[in-house]
FIVEXDREN-562792 format. One record per residue (C-alpha): residue number from 1; y, x negated, z negated. Coordinates in steps of 0.1 Angstrom, whole numbers, m for minus. Layout:
REM FIVEXDREN-562792
+-----+-------+-------+-------+
| seq |     Y |     X |     Z |
+-----+-------+-------+-------+
| NUM |     Y |     X |     Z |
...
+-----+-------+-------+-------+
***
This chain:
REM FIVEXDREN-562792
+-----+-------+-------+-------+
| seq |     Y |     X |     Z |
+-----+-------+-------+-------+
|   1 |  m310 |    m4 |    38 |
|   2 |  m286 |   m33 |    31 |
|   3 |  m264 |   m43 |    64 |
|   4 |  m279 |   m78 |    80 |
|   5 |  m267 |  m108 |    71 |
|   6 |  m253 |   m96 |    40 |
|   7 |  m268 |  m122 |    18 |
|   8 |  m255 |  m153 |    42 |
|   9 |  m236 |  m177 |    28 |
|  10 |  m225 |  m191 |    63 |
|  11 |  m189 |  m183 |    69 |
|  12 |  m178 |  m154 |    91 |
|  13 |  m169 |  m176 |   119 |
|  14 |  m197 |  m195 |   123 |
|  15 |  m217 |  m165 |   116 |
|  16 |  m197 |  m145 |   151 |
|  17 |  m203 |  m179 |   171 |
|  18 |  m234 |  m180 |   165 |
|  19 |  m250 |  m143 |   167 |
|  20 |  m218 |  m123 |   182 |
|  21 |  m240 |   m96 |   198 |
|  22 |  m243 |   m81 |   161 |
|  23 |  m206 |   m79 |   157 |
|  24 |  m189 |   m47 |   177 |
|  25 |  m162 |   m57 |   204 |
|  26 |  m130 |   m46 |   183 |
|  27 |  m138 |   m63 |   154 |
|  28 |  m147 |   m98 |   171 |
|  29 |  m117 |   m99 |   189 |
|  30 |   m95 |   m89 |   152 |
|  31 |  m115 |  m117 |   132 |
|  32 |  m109 |  m142 |   160 |
|  33 |   m69 |  m132 |   162 |
|  34 |   m67 |  m139 |   124 |
|  35 |   m84 |  m170 |   133 |
|  36 |   m52 |  m186 |   154 |
|  37 |   m24 |  m166 |   131 |
|  38 |     1 |  m185 |   155 |
|  39 |   m14 |  m173 |   189 |
|  40 |     0 |  m144 |   206 |
|  41 |   m25 |  m106 |   201 |
|  42 |   m35 |   m99 |   228 |
|  43 |   m22 |   m80 |   261 |
|  44 |    11 |   m85 |   245 |
|  45 |    25 |  m110 |   262 |
|  46 |    26 |  m132 |   299 |
|  47 |     7 |  m159 |   296 |
|  48 |   m29 |  m155 |   287 |
|  49 |   m35 |  m193 |   277 |
|  50 |   m12 |  m184 |   247 |
|  51 |   m36 |  m158 |   231 |
|  52 |   m60 |  m161 |   208 |
|  53 |   m92 |  m158 |   223 |
|  54 |  m101 |  m157 |   264 |
|  55 |  m125 |  m126 |   272 |
|  56 |  m145 |  m122 |   305 |
|  57 |  m174 |   m98 |   314 |
|  58 |  m210 |  m101 |   322 |
|  59 |  m226 |  m105 |   357 |
|  60 |  m264 |   m95 |   348 |
|  61 |  m276 |   m69 |   366 |
|  62 |  m298 |   m55 |   337 |
|  63 |  m281 |   m23 |   316 |
|  64 |  m268 |   m45 |   283 |
|  65 |  m278 |   m39 |   248 |
|  66 |  m254 |   m51 |   228 |
|  67 |  m213 |   m51 |   234 |
|  68 |  m213 |   m83 |   236 |
|  69 |  m232 |  m113 |   253 |
|  70 |  m218 |  m141 |   235 |
|  71 |  m196 |  m156 |   217 |
|  72 |  m187 |  m193 |   221 |
|  73 |  m165 |  m219 |   205 |
|  74 |  m138 |  m238 |   219 |
|  75 |  m149 |  m275 |   228 |
|  76 |  m116 |  m294 |   223 |
|  77 |   m90 |  m288 |   192 |
|  78 |   m63 |  m257 |   204 |
|  79 |   m89 |  m249 |   228 |
|  80 |   m98 |  m211 |   233 |
|  81 |  m127 |  m195 |   221 |
|  82 |  m145 |  m174 |   250 |
|  83 |  m159 |  m141 |   241 |
|  84 |  m182 |  m125 |   271 |
|  85 |  m189 |   m86 |   269 |
|  86 |  m216 |   m60 |   286 |
|  87 |  m187 |   m36 |   297 |
|  88 |  m160 |   m30 |   318 |
|  89 |  m170 |   m61 |   337 |
|  90 |  m157 |   m52 |   375 |
|  91 |  m195 |   m64 |   392 |
|  92 |  m230 |   m56 |   376 |
|  93 |  m252 |   m31 |   368 |
|  94 |  m221 |    m9 |   357 |
|  95 |  m197 |   m24 |   375 |
|  96 |  m174 |    m2 |   403 |
|  97 |  m181 |   m31 |   434 |
|  98 |  m209 |   m23 |   464 |
|  99 |  m242 |   m36 |   446 |
| 100 |  m244 |   m68 |   475 |
| 101 |  m209 |   m82 |   465 |
| 102 |  m221 |   m80 |   423 |
| 103 |  m255 |   m95 |   433 |
| 104 |  m239 |  m128 |   454 |
| 105 |  m215 |  m129 |   425 |
| 106 |  m250 |  m132 |   400 |
| 107 |  m265 |  m158 |   426 |
| 108 |  m240 |  m178 |   432 |
| 109 |  m231 |  m178 |   394 |
| 110 |  m268 |  m184 |   383 |
| 111 |  m267 |  m219 |   412 |
| 112 |  m238 |  m225 |   389 |
| 113 |  m204 |  m215 |   412 |
| 114 |  m187 |  m197 |   389 |
| 115 |  m157 |  m197 |   417 |
| 116 |  m162 |  m155 |   416 |
| 117 |  m167 |  m154 |   381 |
| 118 |  m136 |  m168 |   372 |
| 119 |  m118 |  m148 |   400 |
| 120 |  m128 |  m116 |   381 |
| 121 |  m125 |  m123 |   350 |
| 122 |   m89 |  m132 |   355 |
| 123 |   m90 |   m89 |   357 |
| 124 |  m115 |   m90 |   334 |
| 125 |   m92 |  m103 |   303 |
| 126 |   m63 |   m81 |   316 |
| 127 |   m87 |   m44 |   311 |
| 128 |  m101 |   m58 |   280 |
| 129 |   m68 |   m62 |   263 |
| 130 |   m58 |   m36 |   272 |
| 131 |   m87 |   m13 |   257 |
| 132 |   m84 |   m34 |   231 |
| 133 |   m45 |   m26 |   222 |
| 134 |   m47 |    10 |   226 |
| 135 |   m76 |    13 |   204 |
| 136 |   m53 |   m12 |   179 |
| 137 |   m26 |    10 |   184 |
| 138 |   m40 |    38 |   170 |
| 139 |   m68 |    16 |   145 |
| 140 |   m48 |     4 |   115 |
| 141 |   m75 |   m20 |   103 |
| 142 |   m73 |   m39 |   138 |
| 143 |   m41 |   m50 |   130 |
| 144 |   m33 |   m90 |   120 |
| 145 |     1 |   m85 |   104 |
| 146 |     7 |   m78 |    72 |
| 147 |     3 |   m42 |    65 |
| 148 |    35 |   m38 |    52 |
| 149 |    44 |   m50 |    86 |
| 150 |    33 |   m33 |   114 |
| 151 |    39 |    m2 |   133 |
| 152 |    23 |    24 |   111 |
| 153 |    42 |    11 |    78 |
| 154 |    76 |    16 |    99 |
| 155 |    70 |    53 |   103 |
| 156 |    55 |    57 |    69 |
| 157 |    89 |    40 |    58 |
| 158 |   105 |    67 |    81 |
| 159 |    90 |    94 |    59 |
| 160 |   100 |    79 |    28 |
| 161 |   140 |    79 |    39 |
| 162 |   134 |    37 |    39 |
| 163 |   136 |    34 |    78 |
| 164 |   166 |     8 |    79 |
| 165 |   154 |   m23 |    67 |
| 166 |   189 |   m26 |    41 |
| 167 |   175 |     5 |    25 |
| 168 |   142 |   m16 |    16 |
| 169 |   136 |   m34 |   m17 |
| 170 |   157 |   m18 |   m37 |
| 171 |   132 |   m11 |   m63 |
| 172 |   130 |   m41 |   m85 |
| 173 |    92 |   m50 |   m94 |
| 174 |    75 |   m18 |   m71 |
| 175 |    75 |   m37 |   m37 |
| 176 |    78 |   m10 |   m10 |
| 177 |    42 |   m18 |     0 |
| 178 |    30 |     1 |   m29 |
| 179 |    44 |    32 |   m18 |
| 180 |    26 |    27 |    16 |
| 181 |    m7 |    44 |    m5 |
| 182 |    11 |    72 |   m19 |
| 183 |    35 |    79 |    12 |
| 184 |    17 |   109 |    19 |
| 185 |    27 |   125 |   m18 |
| 186 |    62 |   110 |   m17 |
| 187 |    70 |   125 |    18 |
| 188 |    68 |   160 |     7 |
| 189 |    99 |   178 |     8 |
| 190 |    86 |   201 |   m28 |
| 191 |    78 |   175 |   m56 |
| 192 |    57 |   188 |   m85 |
| 193 |    47 |   175 |  m119 |
| 194 |     9 |   170 |  m109 |
| 195 |    22 |   149 |   m80 |
| 196 |    44 |   129 |  m102 |
| 197 |    11 |   124 |  m127 |
| 198 |    m9 |   113 |   m94 |
| 199 |    17 |    87 |   m85 |
| 200 |    19 |    75 |  m122 |
| 201 |   m20 |    68 |  m124 |
| 202 |   m26 |    54 |   m94 |
| 203 |    m2 |    27 |   m98 |
| 204 |    m2 |    15 |  m136 |
| 205 |   m37 |    28 |  m138 |
| 206 |   m30 |    45 |  m174 |
| 207 |   m38 |    82 |  m187 |
| 208 |    m5 |   101 |  m177 |
| 209 |     5 |   139 |  m186 |
| 210 |    35 |   157 |  m177 |
| 211 |    49 |   184 |  m202 |
| 212 |    75 |   200 |  m183 |
| 213 |   108 |   217 |  m192 |
| 214 |   111 |   200 |  m227 |
| 215 |   151 |   203 |  m222 |
| 216 |   182 |   183 |  m229 |
| 217 |   220 |   187 |  m237 |
| 218 |   243 |   181 |  m214 |
| 219 |   281 |   174 |  m226 |
| 220 |   305 |   203 |  m219 |
| 221 |   336 |   183 |  m197 |
| 222 |   371 |   188 |  m219 |
| 223 |   384 |   207 |  m193 |
| 224 |   362 |   235 |  m199 |
| 225 |   359 |   238 |  m233 |
| 226 |   370 |   268 |  m252 |
| 227 |   407 |   258 |  m270 |
| 228 |   419 |   286 |  m296 |
| 229 |   464 |   286 |  m302 |
| 230 |   489 |   300 |  m280 |
| 231 |   482 |   273 |  m255 |
| 232 |   443 |   278 |  m256 |
| 233 |   418 |   277 |  m223 |
| 234 |   381 |   292 |  m218 |
| 235 |   389 |   312 |  m251 |
| 236 |   375 |   349 |  m232 |
| 237 |   341 |   360 |  m250 |
| 238 |   314 |   368 |  m231 |
| 239 |   334 |   354 |  m197 |
| 240 |   338 |   319 |  m202 |
| 241 |   342 |   309 |  m243 |
| 242 |   316 |   283 |  m253 |
| 243 |   307 |   271 |  m290 |
| 244 |   303 |   232 |  m296 |
| 245 |   306 |   207 |  m269 |
| 246 |   275 |   201 |  m251 |
| 247 |   252 |   229 |  m239 |
| 248 |   214 |   231 |  m239 |
| 249 |   193 |   235 |  m208 |
| 250 |   151 |   239 |  m207 |
| 251 |   152 |   230 |  m170 |
| 252 |   170 |   199 |  m173 |
| 253 |   143 |   172 |  m185 |
| 254 |   104 |   167 |  m188 |
| 255 |    80 |   142 |  m207 |
| 256 |    53 |   124 |  m198 |
| 257 |    23 |   115 |  m225 |
| 258 |    12 |    80 |  m216 |
| 259 |   m23 |    76 |  m228 |
| 260 |   m42 |    73 |  m249 |
| 261 |   m41 |    32 |  m248 |
| 262 |   m57 |     3 |  m257 |
| 263 |   m29 |   m20 |  m279 |
| 264 |   m24 |   m43 |  m248 |
| 265 |   m13 |   m15 |  m223 |
| 266 |     5 |    m4 |  m252 |
| 267 |    24 |   m35 |  m255 |
| 268 |    34 |   m37 |  m219 |
| 269 |    47 |    m1 |  m217 |
| 270 |    69 |    m8 |  m245 |
| 271 |   110 |   m21 |  m237 |
| 272 |   100 |   m58 |  m237 |
| 273 |    70 |   m52 |  m214 |
| 274 |    65 |   m54 |  m176 |
| 275 |    51 |   m20 |  m175 |
| 276 |    78 |     1 |  m183 |
| 277 |   102 |    m1 |  m157 |
| 278 |    77 |     5 |  m131 |
| 279 |    72 |    35 |  m148 |
| 280 |   112 |    46 |  m148 |
| 281 |   120 |    33 |  m115 |
| 282 |    85 |    51 |  m101 |
| 283 |    97 |    86 |  m115 |
| 284 |   134 |    80 |  m107 |
| 285 |   122 |    76 |   m72 |
| 286 |    99 |   102 |   m72 |
| 287 |   117 |   130 |   m94 |
| 288 |   155 |   118 |   m87 |
| 289 |   181 |   113 |  m106 |
| 290 |   191 |   147 |  m120 |
| 291 |   169 |   151 |  m144 |
| 292 |   166 |   132 |  m179 |
| 293 |   126 |   122 |  m191 |
| 294 |   109 |   108 |  m220 |
| 295 |    79 |    85 |  m224 |
| 296 |    55 |    94 |  m252 |
| 297 |    31 |    62 |  m254 |
| 298 |    m1 |    75 |  m273 |
| 299 |   m25 |    43 |  m291 |
| 300 |   m55 |    47 |  m296 |
| 301 |   m59 |    42 |  m337 |
| 302 |   m89 |    16 |  m341 |
| 303 |   m59 |    m8 |  m315 |
| 304 |   m32 |    m4 |  m340 |
| 305 |   m28 |   m38 |  m359 |
| 306 |   m19 |   m41 |  m391 |
| 307 |    14 |   m49 |  m396 |
| 308 |    19 |   m89 |  m407 |
| 309 |    50 |  m110 |  m407 |
| 310 |    62 |  m142 |  m390 |
| 311 |    76 |  m150 |  m359 |
| 312 |    41 |  m151 |  m337 |
| 313 |    23 |  m120 |  m336 |
| 314 |    49 |  m104 |  m364 |
| 315 |    52 |   m64 |  m363 |
| 316 |    79 |   m51 |  m345 |
| 317 |    99 |   m26 |  m364 |
| 318 |    93 |    12 |  m349 |
| 319 |    72 |    m2 |  m324 |
| 320 |    39 |   m19 |  m338 |
| 321 |    51 |   m19 |  m375 |
| 322 |    27 |     3 |  m397 |
| 323 |    20 |    13 |  m437 |
| 324 |   m15 |     6 |  m450 |
| 325 |   m48 |    m7 |  m436 |
| 326 |   m67 |     4 |  m412 |
| 327 |   m60 |    34 |  m392 |
| 328 |   m94 |    38 |  m382 |
| 329 |  m106 |    74 |  m385 |
| 330 |   m61 |    82 |  m384 |
| 331 |   m44 |   103 |  m357 |
| 332 |   m38 |    88 |  m330 |
| 333 |    m3 |    67 |  m331 |
| 334 |    22 |    77 |  m311 |
| 335 |    63 |    67 |  m304 |
| 336 |    84 |    84 |  m279 |
| 337 |   112 |    65 |  m258 |
| 338 |   139 |    80 |  m242 |
| 339 |   178 |    73 |  m234 |
| 340 |   188 |    39 |  m238 |
| 341 |   152 |    20 |  m240 |
| 342 |   138 |    39 |  m206 |
| 343 |   179 |    31 |  m189 |
| 344 |   174 |    m7 |  m203 |
| 345 |   136 |    m8 |  m190 |
| 346 |   149 |     1 |  m152 |
| 347 |   179 |   m18 |  m150 |
| 348 |   162 |   m49 |  m165 |
| 349 |   137 |   m45 |  m140 |
| 350 |   159 |   m42 |  m111 |
| 351 |   181 |   m73 |  m114 |
+-----+-------+-------+-------+
***
């Protein structure tokens, strides 16, 4: 069964003031605070008139049927809307005050004497504000600030190693806010290929599979190279003698296989596109600087365009230039990126 009011064309604000009893108290307060972004949040200041909404509690002696009794729109520009609730009242059916006093307050309010009600509402507003603050502290969705600026975001940034403001905004096109959703993955001390795949799939929305232990060559420092002759160094066989100026390390690199891709995403992942930089940045942030990696782009064969000459929509030599006609039915087209292409993309995106 559909939720009540799902097909209404009226603004949510009008619906709240017309049928406030259908709203949850905490959600109604959050909506009213979002309606007045320049005001202070409930319970955080010493002046209630500077807050987004004035809270009252009903004096009715009947048992309530909803959290909210009514929501009243402000009569003057700049005035506060009022929200009257059916709970946490000092008087009334569920209040702690003696029944004779509750009946007196109710009868005087019914005759138009609101002095007792207004006096009790001083305490009602504060009590309800504290209740809302305590709920909002543990319910992120009730906050009125941007998600990356609330307390929960600060805690998550600290887990990611970005707790200090001086460490923020260093990832180029990858915003710090984009790291909050996978914070549980990024905060783990042990990094895995499955974690990197999940991170890139979520952020780039493309198929990604990693191949670990693809290996890479490491240059050997001149002081560690073997030299023969009277003044030779590092020449004891089986101990320190090394042939060549570089050494192979099977654990030094991995490869990311991205695709199969449609042509649009394939072009965006080329060095001149806007997706290769974020891919390199996120990979470096997750895997660290010690490991090298390459990217293997896989383009769907039916998406491969025929090579054409010209400045506009011309073929890119080495990227989108293929000999022959249609590649439909042929194996998937692959392009491996590494070294200078990846470093150049990461450098451009971090500027």
